[in-house]
DRENPA-3360 file (N, C-alpha, C; in nm, 2 decimals, always signed):
BEGIN
1 = MRIDLHAH = -2.02/-1.07/-1.10/-1.88/-1.03/-1.08/-1.80/-1.16/-1.08 ~ -1.69/-1.16/-1.16/-1.60/-1.28/-1.18/-1.47/-1.26/-1.10 ~ -1.44/-1.35/-1.01/-1.33/-1.33/-0.92/-1.25/-1.45/-0.92 ~ -1.12/-1.44/-0.95/-1.02/-1.55/-0.95/-0.91/-1.51/-0.84 ~ -0.90/-1.60/-0.74/-0.82/-1.57/-0.63/-0.69/-1.64/-0.62 ~ -0.63/-1.68/-0.74/-0.50/-1.75/-0.73/-0.43/-1.74/-0.87 ~ -0.33/-1.66/-0.87/-0.25/-1.64/-1.00/-0.11/-1.61/-0.96 ~ -0.02/-1.65/-1.06/+0.12/-1.63/-1.04/+0.19/-1.55/-1.15;
9 = SVASDGTD = +0.29/-1.48/-1.11/+0.37/-1.40/-1.21/+0.51/-1.44/-1.21 ~ +0.60/-1.37/-1.29/+0.74/-1.40/-1.29/+0.81/-1.38/-1.16 ~ +0.74/-1.32/-1.06/+0.80/-1.30/-0.93/+0.81/-1.44/-0.86 ~ +0.74/-1.54/-0.90/+0.77/-1.67/-0.86/+0.78/-1.77/-0.98 ~ +0.68/-1.84/-1.01/+0.70/-1.94/-1.12/+0.60/-1.92/-1.24 ~ +0.54/-1.80/-1.25/+0.46/-1.77/-1.37/+0.54/-1.72/-1.48 ~ +0.48/-1.70/-1.59/+0.56/-1.65/-1.71/+0.52/-1.51/-1.75 ~ +0.42/-1.45/-1.68/+0.38/-1.31/-1.71/+0.43/-1.22/-1.60;
17 = APDRVVAA = +0.47/-1.10/-1.64/+0.50/-1.00/-1.55/+0.38/-0.96/-1.47 ~ +0.39/-0.91/-1.34/+0.28/-0.89/-1.26/+0.17/-0.80/-1.33 ~ +0.21/-0.69/-1.40/+0.11/-0.61/-1.46/+0.04/-0.68/-1.58 ~ +0.12/-0.78/-1.64/+0.06/-0.85/-1.75/-0.04/-0.96/-1.70 ~ -0.03/-1.00/-1.57/-0.13/-1.09/-1.51/-0.26/-1.01/-1.50 ~ -0.25/-0.88/-1.46/-0.37/-0.80/-1.45/-0.43/-0.78/-1.59 ~ -0.35/-0.75/-1.69/-0.40/-0.74/-1.82/-0.46/-0.86/-1.88 ~ -0.40/-0.98/-1.85/-0.46/-1.11/-1.89/-0.60/-1.13/-1.82;
25 = AARAGLDV = -0.61/-1.09/-1.69/-0.73/-1.10/-1.62/-0.84/-1.02/-1.69 ~ -0.81/-0.90/-1.74/-0.90/-0.81/-1.81/-0.95/-0.88/-1.94 ~ -0.85/-0.94/-2.01/-0.89/-1.01/-2.14/-0.98/-1.13/-2.11 ~ -0.96/-1.19/-1.99/-1.04/-1.31/-1.96/-1.18/-1.27/-1.90 ~ -1.21/-1.14/-1.89/-1.34/-1.10/-1.84/-1.35/-1.10/-1.69 ~ -1.24/-1.10/-1.62/-1.25/-1.10/-1.48/-1.26/-0.96/-1.42 ~ -1.33/-0.95/-1.31/-1.34/-0.82/-1.24/-1.24/-0.81/-1.13 ~ -1.20/-0.92/-1.07/-1.10/-0.92/-0.96/-1.00/-1.04/-0.98;
33 = IALTDHDT = -0.87/-1.01/-0.96/-0.77/-1.11/-0.97/-0.68/-1.10/-0.84 ~ -0.64/-1.22/-0.79/-0.54/-1.22/-0.68/-0.41/-1.26/-0.73 ~ -0.31/-1.18/-0.69/-0.17/-1.22/-0.72/-0.11/-1.29/-0.60 ~ -0.08/-1.42/-0.62/-0.04/-1.50/-0.50/+0.09/-1.58/-0.53 ~ +0.19/-1.50/-0.56/+0.32/-1.57/-0.59/+0.38/-1.65/-0.47 ~ +0.46/-1.74/-0.50/+0.51/-1.83/-0.40/+0.61/-1.76/-0.30 ~ +0.57/-1.75/-0.18/+0.66/-1.70/-0.07/+0.72/-1.56/-0.09 ~ +0.64/-1.48/-0.17/+0.69/-1.34/-0.19/+0.58/-1.25/-0.22;
41 = TAGWAAAE = +0.60/-1.12/-0.19/+0.51/-1.01/-0.23/+0.58/-0.92/-0.34 ~ +0.69/-0.97/-0.40/+0.77/-0.88/-0.48/+0.69/-0.83/-0.60 ~ +0.58/-0.90/-0.65/+0.51/-0.85/-0.76/+0.40/-0.76/-0.73 ~ +0.37/-0.73/-0.61/+0.25/-0.65/-0.57/+0.25/-0.51/-0.63 ~ +0.37/-0.44/-0.62/+0.37/-0.30/-0.66/+0.34/-0.29/-0.81 ~ +0.40/-0.37/-0.89/+0.38/-0.36/-1.04/+0.24/-0.40/-1.07 ~ +0.18/-0.49/-1.00/+0.04/-0.53/-1.03/-0.05/-0.42/-0.99 ~ -0.02/-0.35/-0.88/-0.11/-0.24/-0.84/-0.11/-0.13/-0.94;
49 = TAVGRYGV = +0.00/-0.10/-1.01/+0.00/+0.01/-1.11/-0.09/-0.02/-1.23 ~ -0.12/-0.15/-1.25/-0.20/-0.19/-1.36/-0.35/-0.19/-1.34 ~ -0.39/-0.18/-1.21/-0.53/-0.18/-1.18/-0.61/-0.08/-1.25 ~ -0.57/+0.05/-1.24/-0.64/+0.15/-1.31/-0.64/+0.14/-1.46 ~ -0.53/+0.10/-1.51/-0.51/+0.08/-1.66/-0.61/-0.02/-1.72 ~ -0.63/-0.13/-1.65/-0.71/-0.24/-1.70/-0.84/-0.26/-1.64 ~ -0.87/-0.18/-1.53/-1.00/-0.19/-1.47/-1.03/-0.32/-1.40 ~ -0.93/-0.39/-1.35/-0.95/-0.51/-1.27/-0.90/-0.49/-1.13;
57 = ALVRGAEL = -0.98/-0.52/-1.03/-0.94/-0.50/-0.89/-0.83/-0.61/-0.86 ~ -0.75/-0.58/-0.76/-0.64/-0.66/-0.72/-0.65/-0.70/-0.57 ~ -0.64/-0.83/-0.55/-0.63/-0.89/-0.41/-0.48/-0.92/-0.40 ~ -0.41/-0.86/-0.30/-0.27/-0.89/-0.28/-0.26/-1.01/-0.19 ~ -0.18/-1.10/-0.23/-0.16/-1.22/-0.15/-0.03/-1.29/-0.18 ~ -0.02/-1.41/-0.12/+0.10/-1.50/-0.15/+0.06/-1.64/-0.12 ~ +0.14/-1.73/-0.18/+0.12/-1.88/-0.15/+0.24/-1.93/-0.08 ~ +0.22/-1.98/+0.04/+0.32/-2.02/+0.13/+0.34/-2.17/+0.12;
65 = SCRAEGVS = +0.47/-2.21/+0.12/+0.50/-2.36/+0.12/+0.50/-2.41/+0.26 ~ +0.41/-2.51/+0.28/+0.39/-2.57/+0.42/+0.40/-2.72/+0.41 ~ +0.39/-2.78/+0.53/+0.39/-2.93/+0.54/+0.30/-2.98/+0.65 ~ +0.23/-3.08/+0.63/+0.15/-3.15/+0.74/+0.13/-3.29/+0.70 ~ +0.14/-3.38/+0.80/+0.12/-3.53/+0.78/+0.23/-3.58/+0.68 ~ +0.34/-3.51/+0.67/+0.44/-3.55/+0.57/+0.40/-3.51/+0.43 ~ +0.30/-3.43/+0.41/+0.25/-3.39/+0.28/+0.28/-3.25/+0.25 ~ +0.32/-3.21/+0.13/+0.34/-3.08/+0.09/+0.21/-3.01/+0.08;
73 = VHLLSYLH = +0.19/-2.89/+0.14/+0.06/-2.82/+0.14/+0.09/-2.68/+0.11 ~ +0.01/-2.61/+0.03/+0.02/-2.47/+0.00/-0.09/-2.39/+0.07 ~ -0.05/-2.28/+0.13/-0.14/-2.20/+0.21/-0.15/-2.06/+0.14 ~ -0.26/-2.02/+0.10/-0.28/-1.89/+0.04/-0.31/-1.79/+0.15 ~ -0.23/-1.68/+0.15/-0.25/-1.57/+0.25/-0.30/-1.45/+0.17 ~ -0.42/-1.40/+0.21/-0.47/-1.28/+0.14/-0.47/-1.16/+0.23 ~ -0.43/-1.04/+0.17/-0.44/-0.91/+0.23/-0.36/-0.90/+0.36 ~ -0.25/-0.96/+0.37/-0.17/-0.95/+0.49/-0.07/-0.83/+0.48;
81 = DPHDAGLL = -0.02/-0.79/+0.60/+0.08/-0.69/+0.60/+0.21/-0.74/+0.54 ~ +0.26/-0.68/+0.43/+0.38/-0.73/+0.37/+0.51/-0.71/+0.45 ~ +0.50/-0.62/+0.55/+0.62/-0.59/+0.63/+0.62/-0.66/+0.76 ~ +0.52/-0.75/+0.79/+0.52/-0.82/+0.92/+0.65/-0.90/+0.93 ~ +0.72/-0.88/+1.04/+0.85/-0.94/+1.06/+0.85/-1.09/+1.07 ~ +0.75/-1.15/+1.14/+0.74/-1.29/+1.15/+0.72/-1.36/+1.02 ~ +0.63/-1.31/+0.94/+0.60/-1.37/+0.81/+0.71/-1.35/+0.71 ~ +0.77/-1.23/+0.71/+0.88/-1.20/+0.63/+1.00/-1.30/+0.65;
89 = AEAVRIRT = +1.03/-1.32/+0.78/+1.14/-1.40/+0.81/+1.12/-1.55/+0.77 ~ +0.99/-1.59/+0.78/+0.96/-1.73/+0.74/+0.97/-1.74/+0.59 ~ +0.92/-1.64/+0.52/+0.93/-1.64/+0.37/+1.07/-1.65/+0.32 ~ +1.16/-1.57/+0.39/+1.30/-1.57/+0.35/+1.36/-1.71/+0.37 ~ +1.32/-1.77/+0.49/+1.37/-1.91/+0.52/+1.33/-2.01/+0.41 ~ +1.20/-2.00/+0.37/+1.15/-2.09/+0.27/+1.22/-2.07/+0.13 ~ +1.24/-1.94/+0.09/+1.30/-1.91/-0.04/+1.45/-1.96/-0.04 ~ +1.52/-1.94/+0.07/+1.65/-1.99/+0.08/+1.66/-2.14/+0.07;
97 = AREGRARE = +1.57/-2.21/+0.14/+1.56/-2.36/+0.13/+1.53/-2.40/-0.02 ~ +1.44/-2.33/-0.08/+1.40/-2.36/-0.22/+1.53/-2.35/-0.31 ~ +1.61/-2.25/-0.29/+1.73/-2.24/-0.38/+1.83/-2.35/-0.35 ~ +1.85/-2.39/-0.23/+1.94/-2.50/-0.20/+1.89/-2.63/-0.25 ~ +1.76/-2.65/-0.25/+1.70/-2.77/-0.30/+1.72/-2.77/-0.45 ~ +1.69/-2.66/-0.52/+1.70/-2.65/-0.66/+1.84/-2.68/-0.71 ~ +1.94/-2.63/-0.64/+2.08/-2.66/-0.67/+2.11/-2.80/-0.67 ~ +2.06/-2.87/-0.56/+2.08/-3.01/-0.55/+2.01/-3.09/-0.66;
105 = IVRRLAVD = +1.89/-3.05/-0.70/+1.82/-3.12/-0.80/+1.90/-3.11/-0.94 ~ +1.95/-2.99/-0.96/+2.02/-2.96/-1.08/+2.15/-3.05/-1.08 ~ +2.22/-3.05/-0.97/+2.34/-3.14/-0.96/+2.31/-3.28/-0.99 ~ +2.20/-3.33/-0.94/+2.16/-3.47/-0.97/+2.12/-3.49/-1.12 ~ +2.05/-3.40/-1.17/+2.00/-3.41/-1.31/+2.12/-3.40/-1.41 ~ +2.22/-3.31/-1.37/+2.33/-3.29/-1.46/+2.41/-3.42/-1.49 ~ +2.40/-3.51/-1.40/+2.47/-3.64/-1.42/+2.42/-3.71/-1.55 ~ +2.29/-3.70/-1.57/+2.22/-3.77/-1.68/+2.17/-3.68/-1.80;
113 = FPLTWEDV = +2.16/-3.55/-1.78/+2.10/-3.46/-1.88/+2.19/-3.34/-1.90 ~ +2.19/-3.28/-2.02/+2.27/-3.16/-2.05/+2.20/-3.04/-1.98 ~ +2.23/-3.02/-1.85/+2.17/-2.91/-1.78/+2.28/-2.85/-1.68 ~ +2.28/-2.72/-1.67/+2.37/-2.65/-1.58/+2.29/-2.55/-1.50 ~ +2.35/-2.51/-1.39/+2.28/-2.41/-1.30/+2.26/-2.28/-1.38 ~ +2.35/-2.24/-1.47/+2.34/-2.12/-1.55/+2.22/-2.13/-1.64 ~ +2.19/-2.25/-1.69/+2.07/-2.27/-1.77/+1.94/-2.24/-1.69 ~ +1.94/-2.28/-1.57/+1.82/-2.26/-1.48/+1.81/-2.11/-1.45;
121 = MEATGPDA = +1.92/-2.05/-1.42/+1.92/-1.90/-1.39/+1.86/-1.82/-1.51 ~ +1.90/-1.86/-1.63/+1.84/-1.80/-1.75/+1.69/-1.81/-1.76 ~ +1.64/-1.92/-1.70/+1.49/-1.95/-1.71/+1.42/-1.88/-1.59 ~ +1.49/-1.82/-1.50/+1.43/-1.77/-1.38/+1.42/-1.61/-1.39 ~ +1.30/-1.56/-1.36/+1.28/-1.42/-1.37/+1.36/-1.34/-1.27 ~ +1.39/-1.21/-1.30/+1.46/-1.12/-1.20/+1.39/-1.12/-1.06 ~ +1.46/-1.14/-0.96/+1.41/-1.14/-0.82/+1.32/-1.26/-0.79 ~ +1.30/-1.35/-0.88/+1.22/-1.47/-0.85/+1.30/-1.57/-0.77;
129 = TVGRPHIA = +1.24/-1.65/-0.69/+1.30/-1.76/-0.62/+1.30/-1.88/-0.71 ~ +1.42/-1.93/-0.74/+1.43/-2.05/-0.83/+1.36/-2.17/-0.77 ~ +1.29/-2.25/-0.85/+1.22/-2.37/-0.81/+1.21/-2.47/-0.92 ~ +1.14/-2.58/-0.90/+1.13/-2.68/-1.00/+1.07/-2.63/-1.13 ~ +0.98/-2.54/-1.13/+0.93/-2.49/-1.26/+1.03/-2.43/-1.35 ~ +1.13/-2.36/-1.29/+1.24/-2.30/-1.36/+1.33/-2.41/-1.41 ~ +1.35/-2.51/-1.33/+1.43/-2.62/-1.38/+1.36/-2.69/-1.50 ~ +1.23/-2.70/-1.49/+1.16/-2.76/-1.60/+1.17/-2.67/-1.73;
137 = DALVTRGV = +1.16/-2.54/-1.71/+1.18/-2.45/-1.83/+1.32/-2.47/-1.89 ~ +1.42/-2.48/-1.81/+1.55/-2.50/-1.86/+1.56/-2.63/-1.94 ~ +1.50/-2.74/-1.89/+1.50/-2.87/-1.95/+1.43/-2.86/-2.09 ~ +1.32/-2.78/-2.09/+1.25/-2.76/-2.22/+1.34/-2.69/-2.32 ~ +1.40/-2.58/-2.27/+1.49/-2.51/-2.36/+1.60/-2.59/-2.41 ~ +1.65/-2.68/-2.33/+1.76/-2.77/-2.37/+1.71/-2.89/-2.46 ~ +1.58/-2.90/-2.48/+1.52/-3.00/-2.57/+1.51/-3.13/-2.50 ~ +1.52/-3.14/-2.37/+1.51/-3.27/-2.30/+1.37/-3.31/-2.29;
145 = LPDRSAAF = +1.27/-3.22/-2.27/+1.13/-3.24/-2.26/+1.05/-3.14/-2.33 ~ +0.93/-3.17/-2.37/+0.85/-3.08/-2.45/+0.79/-2.96/-2.37 ~ +0.76/-2.98/-2.24/+0.69/-2.87/-2.17/+0.70/-2.90/-2.02 ~ +0.66/-2.80/-1.94/+0.66/-2.82/-1.79/+0.58/-2.94/-1.75 ~ +0.46/-2.96/-1.80/+0.38/-3.07/-1.76/+0.45/-3.20/-1.78 ~ +0.52/-3.22/-1.89/+0.60/-3.34/-1.91/+0.71/-3.36/-1.81 ~ +0.77/-3.25/-1.77/+0.88/-3.25/-1.67/+0.83/-3.30/-1.54 ~ +0.71/-3.24/-1.50/+0.66/-3.28/-1.37/+0.60/-3.42/-1.36;
153 = ASILSNDS = +0.56/-3.47/-1.48/+0.51/-3.60/-1.49/+0.62/-3.71/-1.49 ~ +0.75/-3.66/-1.50/+0.85/-3.76/-1.52/+0.97/-3.73/-1.42 ~ +1.07/-3.66/-1.47/+1.20/-3.65/-1.40/+1.19/-3.55/-1.28 ~ +1.09/-3.46/-1.28/+1.07/-3.37/-1.17/+0.95/-3.41/-1.08 ~ +0.90/-3.53/-1.09/+0.79/-3.57/-1.01/+0.85/-3.60/-0.87 ~ +0.75/-3.61/-0.77/+0.79/-3.64/-0.63/+0.85/-3.78/-0.62 ~ +0.82/-3.87/-0.71/+0.87/-4.00/-0.71/+1.00/-4.02/-0.78 ~ +1.05/-3.92/-0.84/+1.17/-3.93/-0.93/+1.29/-3.94/-0.84;
161 = PYYVQHYA = +1.39/-4.02/-0.89/+1.52/-4.03/-0.81/+1.59/-3.89/-0.80 ~ +1.55/-3.79/-0.88/+1.61/-3.66/-0.87/+1.55/-3.57/-0.77 ~ +1.44/-3.62/-0.71/+1.36/-3.53/-0.62/+1.44/-3.51/-0.49 ~ +1.42/-3.38/-0.45/+1.49/-3.34/-0.32/+1.38/-3.27/-0.24 ~ +1.37/-3.30/-0.11/+1.27/-3.24/-0.03/+1.33/-3.11/+0.02 ~ +1.25/-3.01/+0.06/+1.30/-2.89/+0.12/+1.22/-2.84/+0.24 ~ +1.28/-2.75/+0.31/+1.21/-2.70/+0.43/+1.08/-2.64/+0.39 ~ +0.97/-2.67/+0.47/+0.84/-2.60/+0.45/+0.78/-2.58/+0.59;
169 = TPLVRAIG = +0.72/-2.47/+0.61/+0.66/-2.43/+0.74/+0.56/-2.53/+0.79 ~ +0.56/-2.58/+0.91/+0.45/-2.66/+0.96/+0.32/-2.58/+0.94 ~ +0.21/-2.65/+0.89/+0.09/-2.59/+0.84/+0.03/-2.50/+0.95 ~ +0.01/-2.56/+1.07/-0.06/-2.48/+1.18/+0.02/-2.36/+1.21 ~ +0.16/-2.37/+1.21/+0.24/-2.25/+1.24/+0.22/-2.15/+1.14 ~ +0.22/-2.19/+1.01/+0.20/-2.09/+0.90/+0.07/-2.02/+0.91 ~ -0.04/-2.09/+0.95/-0.17/-2.02/+0.97/-0.16/-1.92/+1.08 ~ -0.09/-1.95/+1.19/-0.07/-1.85/+1.29/+0.01/-1.73/+1.25;
177 = LVLAAGGV = +0.11/-1.75/+1.16/+0.19/-1.64/+1.11/+0.11/-1.55/+1.02 ~ +0.03/-1.61/+0.94/-0.06/-1.53/+0.85/-0.16/-1.45/+0.93 ~ -0.22/-1.51/+1.03/-0.32/-1.44/+1.11/-0.25/-1.32/+1.19 ~ -0.13/-1.35/+1.24/-0.05/-1.24/+1.31/-0.02/-1.13/+1.22 ~ -0.01/-1.16/+1.09/+0.02/-1.05/+0.99/-0.10/-0.99/+0.94 ~ -0.22/-1.02/+0.99/-0.34/-0.96/+0.95/-0.40/-1.02/+0.82 ~ -0.34/-1.14/+0.78/-0.39/-1.20/+0.66/-0.50/-1.30/+0.68 ~ -0.56/-1.35/+0.57/-0.67/-1.44/+0.57/-0.62/-1.57/+0.51;
185 = PVMAHPGA = -0.60/-1.68/+0.59/-0.54/-1.80/+0.54/-0.64/-1.90/+0.47 ~ -0.62/-1.94/+0.35/-0.70/-2.03/+0.28/-0.61/-2.14/+0.22 ~ -0.65/-2.27/+0.24/-0.57/-2.38/+0.20/-0.59/-2.40/+0.05 ~ -0.48/-2.40/-0.03/-0.48/-2.41/-0.17/-0.50/-2.56/-0.22 ~ -0.58/-2.58/-0.32/-0.60/-2.71/-0.38/-0.58/-2.82/-0.28 ~ -0.66/-2.83/-0.17/-0.63/-2.93/-0.07/-0.67/-3.07/-0.11 ~ -0.74/-3.09/-0.22/-0.78/-3.22/-0.26/-0.71/-3.26/-0.39 ~ -0.59/-3.21/-0.41/-0.52/-3.23/-0.53/-0.45/-3.37/-0.53;
193 = APRGRVLS = -0.54/-3.47/-0.54/-0.50/-3.61/-0.54/-0.39/-3.64/-0.65 ~ -0.41/-3.59/-0.77/-0.31/-3.62/-0.87/-0.17/-3.57/-0.84 ~ -0.15/-3.48/-0.74/-0.02/-3.43/-0.70/+0.04/-3.52/-0.59 ~ -0.04/-3.61/-0.53/+0.01/-3.70/-0.43/-0.10/-3.71/-0.32 ~ -0.05/-3.76/-0.20/-0.14/-3.78/-0.09/-0.20/-3.65/-0.04 ~ -0.33/-3.66/-0.01/-0.40/-3.54/+0.04/-0.42/-3.55/+0.19 ~ -0.45/-3.43/+0.25/-0.46/-3.43/+0.40/-0.59/-3.50/+0.44 ~ -0.58/-3.55/+0.56/-0.70/-3.62/+0.62/-0.80/-3.52/+0.67;
201 = DATIRDTA = -0.93/-3.56/+0.69/-1.03/-3.48/+0.75/-0.99/-3.43/+0.88 ~ -0.92/-3.51/+0.96/-0.88/-3.48/+1.10/-0.78/-3.36/+1.10 ~ -0.69/-3.36/+1.00/-0.59/-3.25/+1.00/-0.66/-3.12/+0.95 ~ -0.75/-3.13/+0.86/-0.82/-3.01/+0.81/-0.91/-2.96/+0.93 ~ -0.96/-3.05/+1.01/-1.04/-3.00/+1.13/-0.94/-2.93/+1.23 ~ -0.82/-2.98/+1.24/-0.72/-2.92/+1.33/-0.68/-2.78/+1.28 ~ -0.67/-2.77/+1.14/-0.63/-2.64/+1.09/-0.75/-2.53/+1.11 ~ -0.87/-2.58/+1.10/-0.98/-2.49/+1.12/-0.98/-2.44/+1.27;
209 = DAGLAGLE = -0.95/-2.53/+1.36/-0.94/-2.49/+1.50/-0.82/-2.39/+1.52 ~ -0.72/-2.40/+1.43/-0.61/-2.31/+1.44/-0.63/-2.17/+1.37 ~ -0.74/-2.16/+1.31/-0.78/-2.03/+1.24/-0.78/-2.03/+1.09 ~ -0.77/-2.15/+1.03/-0.79/-2.15/+0.88/-0.92/-2.09/+0.85 ~ -0.92/-2.00/+0.74/-1.04/-1.93/+0.71/-1.12/-2.00/+0.60 ~ -1.05/-2.08/+0.51/-1.12/-2.13/+0.40/-1.05/-2.24/+0.32 ~ -1.12/-2.30/+0.23/-1.06/-2.41/+0.15/-1.08/-2.37/+0.00 ~ -0.98/-2.39/-0.08/-0.99/-2.37/-0.22/-1.05/-2.50/-0.28;
217 = VHHRDNPP = -1.19/-2.50/-0.28/-1.26/-2.62/-0.32/-1.26/-2.64/-0.47 ~ -1.28/-2.53/-0.54/-1.30/-2.54/-0.69/-1.17/-2.51/-0.76 ~ -1.10/-2.61/-0.80/-0.97/-2.60/-0.86/-0.95/-2.72/-0.95 ~ -0.89/-2.71/-1.06/-0.88/-2.82/-1.16/-0.81/-2.94/-1.10 ~ -0.72/-2.93/-1.00/-0.65/-3.04/-0.95/-0.73/-3.12/-0.84 ~ -0.85/-3.06/-0.80/-0.94/-3.13/-0.70/-1.04/-3.22/-0.78 ~ -1.02/-3.35/-0.78/-1.12/-3.43/-0.85/-1.26/-3.42/-0.80 ~ -1.36/-3.46/-0.87/-1.50/-3.44/-0.82/-1.53/-3.50/-0.68;
225 = AQVERLGA = -1.47/-3.62/-0.65/-1.49/-3.67/-0.52/-1.43/-3.58/-0.41 ~ -1.32/-3.52/-0.44/-1.26/-3.43/-0.35/-1.33/-3.30/-0.33 ~ -1.39/-3.25/-0.44/-1.47/-3.13/-0.44/-1.59/-3.16/-0.34 ~ -1.65/-3.27/-0.36/-1.77/-3.31/-0.27/-1.72/-3.32/-0.13 ~ -1.61/-3.38/-0.10/-1.56/-3.40/+0.04/-1.52/-3.26/+0.10 ~ -1.45/-3.18/+0.02/-1.41/-3.05/+0.08/-1.53/-2.96/+0.10 ~ -1.62/-2.96/+0.01/-1.74/-2.88/+0.03/-1.82/-2.91/+0.15 ~ -1.82/-3.04/+0.18/-1.89/-3.09/+0.30/-1.82/-3.05/+0.43;
233 = LAAELGLL = -1.68/-3.06/+0.42/-1.60/-3.02/+0.53/-1.61/-2.87/+0.56 ~ -1.61/-2.79/+0.45/-1.62/-2.65/+0.47/-1.75/-2.61/+0.53 ~ -1.86/-2.68/+0.49/-1.99/-2.65/+0.55/-1.99/-2.69/+0.70 ~ -1.93/-2.81/+0.73/-1.93/-2.85/+0.87/-1.85/-2.76/+0.96 ~ -1.74/-2.71/+0.91/-1.65/-2.63/+0.99/-1.67/-2.48/+0.98 ~ -1.76/-2.44/+0.90/-1.78/-2.30/+0.88/-1.67/-2.23/+0.81 ~ -1.61/-2.29/+0.71/-1.50/-2.24/+0.63/-1.55/-2.17/+0.50 ~ -1.48/-2.07/+0.46/-1.51/-2.02/+0.33/-1.48/-2.11/+0.22;
241 = VTGSSDYH = -1.55/-2.11/+0.11/-1.52/-2.19/-0.01/-1.48/-2.09/-0.12 ~ -1.36/-2.12/-0.18/-1.31/-2.04/-0.29/-1.29/-2.13/-0.41 ~ -1.28/-2.06/-0.53/-1.26/-2.12/-0.65/-1.16/-2.04/-0.73 ~ -1.06/-2.10/-0.79/-0.95/-2.02/-0.85/-0.89/-2.10/-0.97 ~ -0.81/-2.03/-1.05/-0.75/-2.10/-1.17/-0.61/-2.15/-1.13 ~ -0.53/-2.08/-1.05/-0.39/-2.11/-1.02/-0.32/-2.09/-1.15 ~ -0.34/-1.97/-1.21/-0.28/-1.93/-1.34/-0.13/-1.91/-1.33 ~ -0.06/-1.97/-1.43/+0.09/-1.95/-1.44/+0.13/-1.90/-1.57;
249 = GLGKPNQL = +0.04/-1.84/-1.65/+0.08/-1.80/-1.78/+0.10/-1.92/-1.87 ~ +0.21/-1.92/-1.94/+0.24/-2.03/-2.03/+0.30/-2.15/-1.95 ~ +0.32/-2.13/-1.82/+0.38/-2.24/-1.74/+0.29/-2.35/-1.71 ~ +0.16/-2.33/-1.72/+0.06/-2.44/-1.69/-0.06/-2.42/-1.79 ~ -0.13/-2.53/-1.81/-0.25/-2.51/-1.90/-0.37/-2.44/-1.83 ~ -0.36/-2.41/-1.70/-0.47/-2.34/-1.63/-0.50/-2.21/-1.69 ~ -0.63/-2.18/-1.71/-0.68/-2.06/-1.77/-0.75/-1.97/-1.67 ~ -0.72/-1.84/-1.67/-0.78/-1.75/-1.58/-0.93/-1.76/-1.59;
257 = GEHTTTPD = -0.99/-1.76/-1.47/-1.14/-1.76/-1.46/-1.20/-1.90/-1.48 ~ -1.12/-2.01/-1.49/-1.18/-2.14/-1.51/-1.25/-2.19/-1.39 ~ -1.22/-2.13/-1.27/-1.29/-2.15/-1.15/-1.29/-2.01/-1.08 ~ -1.40/-1.98/-1.02/-1.41/-1.84/-0.96/-1.47/-1.85/-0.82 ~ -1.46/-1.74/-0.75/-1.51/-1.72/-0.61/-1.62/-1.62/-0.61 ~ -1.72/-1.64/-0.52/-1.83/-1.56/-0.52/-1.80/-1.42/-0.45 ~ -1.88/-1.32/-0.48/-1.85/-1.19/-0.42/-1.87/-1.18/-0.27 ~ -1.96/-1.26/-0.22/-1.98/-1.26/-0.07/-1.86/-1.32/+0.00;
265 = VLAVIEDR = -1.80/-1.42/-0.06/-1.67/-1.47/+0.00/-1.56/-1.37/+0.00 ~ -1.55/-1.30/-0.12/-1.45/-1.20/-0.12/-1.47/-1.09/-0.02 ~ -1.60/-1.05/+0.00/-1.63/-0.95/+0.10/-1.59/-0.99/+0.24 ~ -1.60/-1.12/+0.27/-1.56/-1.17/+0.40/-1.41/-1.16/+0.41 ~ -1.34/-1.20/+0.31/-1.19/-1.20/+0.31/-1.14/-1.05/+0.33 ~ -1.20/-0.96/+0.25/-1.16/-0.82/+0.27/-1.19/-0.77/+0.41 ~ -1.30/-0.81/+0.46/-1.34/-0.76/+0.60/-1.24/-0.81/+0.70 ~ -1.19/-0.93/+0.68/-1.10/-0.99/+0.78/-0.95/-0.95/+0.76;
273 = GRLAVVRP = -0.91/-0.91/+0.63/-0.78/-0.88/+0.60/-0.73/-0.74/+0.65 ~ -0.60/-0.72/+0.67/-0.55/-0.60/+0.71/-0.55/-0.49/+0.60 ~ -0.53/-0.54/+0.48/-0.53/-0.45/+0.36/-0.66/-0.45/+0.29 ~ -0.68/-0.35/+0.21/-0.80/-0.34/+0.13/-0.77/-0.40/-0.01 ~ -0.88/-0.44/-0.08/-0.86/-0.47/-0.22/-0.83/-0.34/-0.30 ~ -0.73/-0.35/-0.39/-0.70/-0.24/-0.47/-0.80/-0.23/-0.59 ~ -0.87/-0.12/-0.59/-0.98/-0.11/-0.70/-0.95/+0.00/-0.79 ~ -1.00/-0.01/-0.92/-0.98/+0.09/-1.02/-1.03/+0.22/-0.98;
% end
């Protein structure tokens, strides 16, 4: 069984509609795909309708924007109650902050590049929360840069003078919110050194004490040394080990199924989650 527990649709910053993510998973030979859009569950319903059509099971989830040690951290929440008041309110707060941040980035960029807020809106899917990937797409459309990767390596990088920080939930608090909503919290790409500074062992131990369920150890952004470190930490702390693609359609080079999760880990996630996996 091939299981990929991290993918995005146009409901956040992917380029495929939610049902097309499920279709793409079928073409990639996957048996299970998780839809984990940033700070939203807006794509769940459309993805669910595609399960029977394509024969791929669906894990409903989200990827939450968090912060710890001054580092941006992403937390995957699997199988939580989408109507939980606490988690819903925090997701709204994050999405609102993302839009304010995006407007400020565009204002700064517009001083030096041919870019408007309307350009960014045209690059953003219906009901999606605008973010840096959509700004990157608008810059590509304008001919400023060749693709998203080039944008994030230059004028949209964290070290860029155009960078703007935004509100993100303190990591331990986010874990508590996910657990209260019946979800299973797994830290996304925690060894992504190419993206910037990574969390210390001590902080990861603190998150395990707070109820973190697992670490996304196998991910293209975790270098080999980080994979070894994270695997050892997971074993020490009794955390689940997952592997995922972080698929964004044409938005990133990541390919569905390039890293996968074992069936026994998925079984634990489903056992702990409030929702069931949607199966054909």
